[in-house]
C-alpha positions, -999 to 999 in steps of 0.1 A, spaced: 73 -119 -77 73 -86 -57 101 -64 -44 93 -44 -12 116 -16 -3 112 3 30 121 40 32 121 58 65 118 96 68 110 119 97 73 122 86 65 88 71 75 52 64 72 43 27 67 7 14 76 8 -22 62 -22 -41 74 -34 -75 59 -64 -92 27 -84 -87 7 -82 -55 -7 -118 -60 -6 -151 -42 23 -157 -17 36 -122 -24 6 -108 -5 19 -126 26 52 -109 21 36 -75 21 17 -84 52 48 -95 70 65 -62 61 35 -42 73 32 -61 106 69 -56 113 69 -20 103 38 -9 124 57 -7 157 84 15 141 58 41 129 58 61 161 34 88 149 45 87 113 24 80 83 24 48 65 26 52 28 24 25 2 39 33 -33 19 12 -58 34 28 -89 55 -2 -97 27 -27 -92 14 -44 -123 -13 -67 -109 -33 -73 -78 -54 -103 -70 -84 -105 -46 -62 -113 -16 -39 -83 -25 -70 -61 -26 -81 -74 8 -47 -66 23 -48 -32 8 -82 -26 23 -68 -36 57 -38 -12 52 -61 16 42 -83 10 73 -52 11 94 -45 46 80 -21 38 51 -20 63 22 -14 50 -13 6 65 -40 -4 54 -75 -3 63 -111 -16 50 -144 -51 38 -151 -56 6 -131 -40 13 -97 -57 46 -90 -91 29 -97 -83 0 -74 -74 25 -47 -107 44 -53 -126 11 -50 -110 3 -17 -117 37 -3 -152 40 -16 -174 58 9 -145 71 30 -141 109 29 -104 110 39 -79 120 13 -60 88 6 -46 86 -28 -15 107 -37 -11 107 -75 23 116 -89 
């Protein structure tokens, strides 16, 4: 199961994830992303991964697509920052905001 909460600010749109980014829940994140994209209007898309406990291969693929589209990830702990680093390997943009 995953919970996705959307927060709007003047500077960015935050998708806060809580739970497991696996199986059908990957599709739920994709739907939220597709629906949120037109509302960005110059704002950054940030994805808060601090509440994510597990990511499967499809979840990683979607995260890579989000990253390629300019999303920034907020992560903490041991596992999620490493997954984010793997996704962004070779890219010189600053992408991972650790808290």
